[in-house]
TIRO-330530 format. One record per residue: residue number from 0; z negated, y, x negated of N, C-alpha, C in turn. Coordinates in Angstrom, 3 decimals, always signed. Atoms other than C-alpha are relative to their C-alpha. Layout:
REM TIRO-330530
<kolvex minu="NUM" n_w="Z" n_v="Y" n_u="X" ca_w="Z" ca_v="Y" ca_u="X" c_w="Z" c_v="Y" c_u="X"/>
...
***
This chain:
REM TIRO-330530
<kolvex minu="0" n_w="-0.002" n_v="-1.200" n_u="-0.839" ca_w="-0.009" ca_v="+0.026" ca_u="-0.013" c_w="-0.006" c_v="+1.196" c_u="-0.869"/>
<kolvex minu="1" n_w="-0.125" n_v="-1.232" n_u="+0.798" ca_w="+0.894" ca_v="+3.463" ca_u="-1.266" c_w="-1.152" c_v="+0.939" c_u="+0.361"/>
<kolvex minu="2" n_w="+0.984" n_v="-1.082" n_u="-0.314" ca_w="-1.607" ca_v="+6.330" ca_u="-1.567" c_w="+0.646" c_v="+0.954" c_u="+0.961"/>
<kolvex minu="3" n_w="-0.445" n_v="-1.040" n_u="-0.927" ca_w="-1.313" ca_v="+8.817" ca_u="+1.258" c_w="-0.954" c_v="+1.157" c_u="+0.014"/>
<kolvex minu="4" n_w="+0.798" n_v="-1.206" n_u="-0.087" ca_w="-2.591" ca_v="+12.354" ca_u="+1.650" c_w="+0.345" c_v="+0.679" c_u="+1.298"/>
<kolvex minu="5" n_w="-0.208" n_v="-0.808" n_u="-1.195" ca_w="-2.986" ca_v="+14.493" ca_u="+4.726" c_w="-0.039" c_v="+1.471" c_u="-0.431"/>
<kolvex minu="6" n_w="-0.082" n_v="-1.388" n_u="+0.331" ca_w="-1.933" ca_v="+18.119" ca_u="+4.512" c_w="-0.045" c_v="+0.777" c_u="+1.339"/>
<kolvex minu="7" n_w="-0.015" n_v="-0.915" n_u="-1.171" ca_w="-2.446" ca_v="+20.980" ca_u="+6.973" c_w="+0.859" c_v="+1.237" c_u="-0.311"/>
<kolvex minu="8" n_w="-0.917" n_v="-1.200" n_u="+0.137" ca_w="+0.288" ca_v="+23.627" ca_u="+7.420" c_w="+0.026" c_v="+0.732" c_u="+1.330"/>
<kolvex minu="9" n_w="-0.084" n_v="-0.855" n_u="-1.235" ca_w="+0.775" ca_v="+26.470" ca_u="+9.878" c_w="+1.194" c_v="-0.511" c_u="+0.854"/>
<kolvex minu="10" n_w="-0.992" n_v="+0.498" n_u="-0.954" ca_w="+2.907" ca_v="+25.705" ca_u="+12.954" c_w="+1.397" c_v="+0.561" c_u="-0.402"/>
<kolvex minu="11" n_w="-1.317" n_v="-0.557" n_u="+0.276" ca_w="+5.682" ca_v="+28.085" ca_u="+11.875" c_w="+0.588" c_v="-0.631" c_u="-1.246"/>
<kolvex minu="12" n_w="-0.470" n_v="+0.716" n_u="+1.211" ca_w="+5.955" ca_v="+26.405" ca_u="+8.449" c_w="+0.497" c_v="-1.393" c_u="+0.417"/>
<kolvex minu="13" n_w="-0.443" n_v="+1.291" n_u="-0.509" ca_w="+6.123" ca_v="+23.050" ca_u="+10.201" c_w="+1.354" c_v="+0.100" c_u="+0.644"/>
<kolvex minu="14" n_w="-1.300" n_v="-0.140" n_u="-0.709" ca_w="+8.979" ca_v="+24.298" ca_u="+12.396" c_w="+1.093" c_v="+0.255" c_u="-1.072"/>
<kolvex minu="15" n_w="-0.975" n_v="-0.271" n_u="+1.013" ca_w="+10.826" ca_v="+25.660" ca_u="+9.332" c_w="+0.391" c_v="-1.302" c_u="-0.764"/>
<kolvex minu="16" n_w="-0.239" n_v="+1.266" n_u="+0.666" ca_w="+10.441" ca_v="+22.350" ca_u="+7.547" c_w="+0.725" c_v="-1.034" c_u="+0.886"/>
<kolvex minu="17" n_w="-0.628" n_v="+0.949" n_u="-0.920" ca_w="+11.372" ca_v="+20.342" ca_u="+10.636" c_w="+1.518" c_v="+0.271" c_u="+0.128"/>
<kolvex minu="18" n_w="-1.406" n_v="-0.383" n_u="-0.042" ca_w="+14.635" ca_v="+22.293" ca_u="+10.782" c_w="+0.809" c_v="-0.494" c_u="-1.178"/>
<kolvex minu="19" n_w="-0.671" n_v="+0.450" n_u="+1.219" ca_w="+15.440" ca_v="+21.220" ca_u="+7.249" c_w="+0.035" c_v="-1.524" c_u="-0.071"/>
<kolvex minu="20" n_w="+0.089" n_v="+1.439" n_u="+0.082" ca_w="+14.583" ca_v="+17.558" ca_u="+7.894" c_w="+1.229" c_v="-0.638" c_u="+0.568"/>
<kolvex minu="21" n_w="-1.216" n_v="+0.667" n_u="-0.383" ca_w="+17.590" ca_v="+15.265" ca_u="+8.043" c_w="-0.307" c_v="-1.189" c_u="+0.897"/>
<kolvex minu="22" n_w="+0.178" n_v="+1.205" n_u="-0.905" ca_w="+18.071" ca_v="+12.455" ca_u="+10.609" c_w="-0.390" c_v="-1.202" c_u="-0.922"/>
<kolvex minu="23" n_w="+0.490" n_v="+1.243" n_u="+0.699" ca_w="+16.121" ca_v="+9.403" ca_u="+9.422" c_w="-0.812" c_v="+0.283" c_u="-1.255"/>
<kolvex minu="24" n_w="+0.741" n_v="-0.349" n_u="+1.167" ca_w="+14.444" ca_v="+11.314" ca_u="+6.653" c_w="-1.529" c_v="+0.091" c_u="+0.295"/>
<kolvex minu="25" n_w="+1.450" n_v="-0.066" n_u="-0.177" ca_w="+10.693" ca_v="+10.845" ca_u="+6.315" c_w="-0.516" c_v="+1.394" c_u="-0.498"/>
<kolvex minu="26" n_w="+0.562" n_v="-1.258" n_u="+0.483" ca_w="+8.379" ca_v="+13.835" ca_u="+5.752" c_w="-0.137" c_v="-0.068" c_u="-1.502"/>
<kolvex minu="27" n_w="+0.140" n_v="+0.150" n_u="+1.436" ca_w="+7.694" ca_v="+12.481" ca_u="+2.262" c_w="+1.338" c_v="+0.210" c_u="-0.717"/>
<kolvex minu="28" n_w="-1.307" n_v="-0.144" n_u="+0.618" ca_w="+11.410" ca_v="+12.230" ca_u="+1.524" c_w="+0.441" c_v="+1.476" c_u="-0.002"/>
<kolvex minu="29" n_w="-0.374" n_v="-1.424" n_u="-0.134" ca_w="+11.958" ca_v="+15.828" ca_u="+2.783" c_w="-0.739" c_v="+0.815" c_u="-1.062"/>
<kolvex minu="30" n_w="+0.784" n_v="-0.812" n_u="+0.954" ca_w="+9.163" ca_v="+17.265" ca_u="+0.661" c_w="+0.390" c_v="-0.360" c_u="-1.472"/>
<kolvex minu="31" n_w="-0.487" n_v="+0.366" n_u="+1.354" ca_w="+10.341" ca_v="+15.276" ca_u="-2.390" c_w="+1.297" c_v="+0.643" c_u="-0.341"/>
<kolvex minu="32" n_w="-1.290" n_v="-0.642" n_u="+0.195" ca_w="+13.879" ca_v="+16.553" ca_u="-1.936" c_w="-0.102" c_v="+1.501" c_u="-0.292"/>
<kolvex minu="33" n_w="+0.162" n_v="-1.411" n_u="+0.157" ca_w="+12.710" ca_v="+20.159" ca_u="-1.657" c_w="-0.748" c_v="+0.327" c_u="-1.321"/>
<kolvex minu="34" n_w="+0.831" n_v="-0.333" n_u="+1.129" ca_w="+10.204" ca_v="+19.993" ca_u="-4.476" c_w="+0.584" c_v="-0.378" c_u="-1.355"/>
<kolvex minu="35" n_w="-0.612" n_v="+0.367" n_u="+1.310" ca_w="+12.265" ca_v="+18.257" ca_u="-7.175" c_w="+1.307" c_v="+0.552" c_u="-0.351"/>
<kolvex minu="36" n_w="-1.255" n_v="-0.687" n_u="+0.352" ca_w="+15.336" ca_v="+20.365" ca_u="-6.957" c_w="+1.293" c_v="-0.817" c_u="+0.340"/>
<kolvex minu="37" n_w="-1.209" n_v="+0.741" n_u="-0.377" ca_w="+17.653" ca_v="+17.662" ca_u="-5.614" c_w="+0.844" c_v="+0.701" c_u="+1.029"/>
<kolvex minu="38" n_w="-0.747" n_v="-0.741" n_u="-1.002" ca_w="+18.626" ca_v="+19.995" ca_u="-2.818" c_w="+0.286" c_v="+1.373" c_u="-0.533"/>
<kolvex minu="39" n_w="-0.282" n_v="-1.242" n_u="+0.712" ca_w="+20.369" ca_v="+22.802" ca_u="-4.598" c_w="-0.049" c_v="+1.241" c_u="+0.969"/>
<kolvex minu="40" n_w="+0.067" n_v="-1.129" n_u="-0.970" ca_w="+20.473" ca_v="+24.982" ca_u="-1.415" c_w="-1.396" c_v="+0.473" c_u="+0.171"/>
<kolvex minu="41" n_w="+1.400" n_v="-0.380" n_u="-0.246" ca_w="+16.662" ca_v="+24.987" ca_u="-1.220" c_w="-0.812" c_v="-0.196" c_u="-1.325"/>
<kolvex minu="42" n_w="+0.669" n_v="+0.143" n_u="+1.326" ca_w="+15.872" ca_v="+24.756" ca_u="-5.004" c_w="-0.998" c_v="+1.094" c_u="-0.182"/>
<kolvex minu="43" n_w="+1.009" n_v="-1.081" n_u="+0.275" ca_w="+12.707" ca_v="+26.617" ca_u="-5.964" c_w="+0.512" c_v="+0.964" c_u="-1.008"/>
<kolvex minu="44" n_w="-0.372" n_v="-1.061" n_u="+0.892" ca_w="+13.150" ca_v="+29.869" ca_u="-7.815" c_w="-0.313" c_v="-0.441" c_u="-1.413"/>
<kolvex minu="45" n_w="+0.178" n_v="+0.422" n_u="+1.387" ca_w="+13.607" ca_v="+29.074" ca_u="-11.508" c_w="+0.001" c_v="+1.184" c_u="-1.014"/>
<kolvex minu="46" n_w="+0.050" n_v="-1.105" n_u="+0.875" ca_w="+13.462" ca_v="+32.570" ca_u="-12.902" c_w="-1.316" c_v="+0.044" c_u="-0.741"/>
<kolvex minu="47" n_w="+1.156" n_v="-0.126" n_u="+0.779" ca_w="+11.068" ca_v="+33.121" ca_u="-15.697" c_w="-0.044" c_v="+1.374" c_u="-0.668"/>
<kolvex minu="48" n_w="+0.170" n_v="-1.285" n_u="+0.694" ca_w="+9.774" ca_v="+36.035" ca_u="-17.748" c_w="+1.185" c_v="+0.208" c_u="-1.027"/>
<kolvex minu="49" n_w="-1.121" n_v="-0.073" n_u="+0.993" ca_w="+12.589" ca_v="+35.268" ca_u="-20.261" c_w="+1.294" c_v="+0.634" c_u="+0.608"/>
<kolvex minu="50" n_w="-1.201" n_v="-0.560" n_u="-0.724" ca_w="+15.136" ca_v="+36.451" ca_u="-17.649" c_w="-0.081" c_v="+1.489" c_u="+0.179"/>
<kolvex minu="51" n_w="+0.202" n_v="-1.434" n_u="-0.330" ca_w="+13.700" ca_v="+39.972" ca_u="-17.290" c_w="+0.996" c_v="+0.890" c_u="-0.776"/>
<kolvex minu="52" n_w="-0.918" n_v="-0.859" n_u="+0.786" ca_w="+15.720" ca_v="+41.539" ca_u="-20.112" c_w="+1.458" c_v="-0.146" c_u="+0.460"/>
<kolvex minu="53" n_w="-1.379" n_v="+0.194" n_u="-0.475" ca_w="+18.981" ca_v="+39.977" ca_u="-18.910" c_w="+0.249" c_v="+0.713" c_u="+1.323"/>
<kolvex minu="54" n_w="-0.116" n_v="-0.628" n_u="-1.323" ca_w="+18.384" ca_v="+41.190" ca_u="-15.362" c_w="-0.013" c_v="+1.500" c_u="-0.143"/>
<kolvex minu="55" n_w="+0.113" n_v="-1.460" n_u="+0.206" ca_w="+17.356" ca_v="+44.688" ca_u="-16.502" c_w="+1.302" c_v="+0.534" c_u="-0.617"/>
<kolvex minu="56" n_w="-1.209" n_v="-0.433" n_u="+0.650" ca_w="+20.457" ca_v="+44.965" ca_u="-18.752" c_w="+1.166" c_v="-0.041" c_u="+0.968"/>
<kolvex minu="57" n_w="-1.038" n_v="+0.111" n_u="-0.998" ca_w="+22.750" ca_v="+43.811" ca_u="-15.984" c_w="-0.067" c_v="+1.156" c_u="+1.029"/>
<kolvex minu="58" n_w="+0.254" n_v="-1.100" n_u="-1.007" ca_w="+21.184" ca_v="+46.292" ca_u="-13.529" c_w="+0.386" c_v="+1.374" c_u="-0.658"/>
<kolvex minu="59" n_w="-0.342" n_v="-1.292" n_u="+0.667" ca_w="+21.575" ca_v="+49.124" ca_u="-16.073" c_w="+1.494" c_v="+0.144" c_u="-0.135"/>
<kolvex minu="60" n_w="-1.482" n_v="-0.052" n_u="+0.083" ca_w="+25.246" ca_v="+48.301" ca_u="-16.679" c_w="+0.581" c_v="+0.309" c_u="+1.302"/>
<kolvex minu="61" n_w="-0.558" n_v="-0.170" n_u="-1.346" ca_w="+25.970" ca_v="+48.158" ca_u="-12.980" c_w="-0.256" c_v="+1.481" c_u="+0.485"/>
<kolvex minu="62" n_w="+0.345" n_v="-1.412" n_u="-0.368" ca_w="+24.184" ca_v="+51.515" ca_u="-12.396" c_w="+0.850" c_v="+0.973" c_u="-0.710"/>
<kolvex minu="63" n_w="-0.917" n_v="-0.884" n_u="+0.786" ca_w="+26.160" ca_v="+53.124" ca_u="-15.194" c_w="+1.388" c_v="-0.001" c_u="+0.503"/>
<kolvex minu="64" n_w="-1.368" n_v="+0.160" n_u="-0.547" ca_w="+29.423" ca_v="+51.793" ca_u="-13.797" c_w="+0.134" c_v="+0.779" c_u="+1.320"/>
<kolvex minu="65" n_w="-0.032" n_v="-0.675" n_u="-1.257" ca_w="+28.547" ca_v="+53.089" ca_u="-10.355" c_w="-0.063" c_v="+1.525" c_u="-0.112"/>
<kolvex minu="66" n_w="+0.072" n_v="-1.427" n_u="+0.288" ca_w="+27.592" ca_v="+56.521" ca_u="-11.709" c_w="+1.291" c_v="+0.565" c_u="-0.523"/>
<kolvex minu="67" n_w="-1.309" n_v="-0.471" n_u="+0.528" ca_w="+30.830" ca_v="+56.790" ca_u="-13.634" c_w="+1.075" c_v="+0.063" c_u="+1.081"/>
<kolvex minu="68" n_w="-0.978" n_v="+0.032" n_u="-1.067" ca_w="+32.818" ca_v="+55.773" ca_u="-10.635" c_w="-0.231" c_v="+1.162" c_u="+0.985"/>
<kolvex minu="69" n_w="+0.325" n_v="-1.133" n_u="-0.898" ca_w="+31.017" ca_v="+58.390" ca_u="-8.451" c_w="+0.397" c_v="+1.312" c_u="-0.537"/>
<kolvex minu="70" n_w="-0.393" n_v="-1.300" n_u="+0.600" ca_w="+31.796" ca_v="+61.152" ca_u="-10.934" c_w="+1.464" c_v="+0.239" c_u="+0.021"/>
<kolvex minu="71" n_w="-1.480" n_v="-0.154" n_u="+0.046" ca_w="+35.537" ca_v="+60.518" ca_u="-10.807" c_w="+0.508" c_v="+0.598" c_u="+1.268"/>
***
């Protein structure tokens, strides 16, 4: 027999998860799919502090491009 745990979640969270649950999929299967990244559409955010400089530089470049375009 496998170990089992009981969790408590808000009703709105349950409804959101139920909408993602596929036909024939157990709750354990759903949570495993969402938590391990197998479902690319619902993959957890993987941004880290290492991405901050790249994001800031991209935002600065885009802002500069938009300002130059607006001045024309």
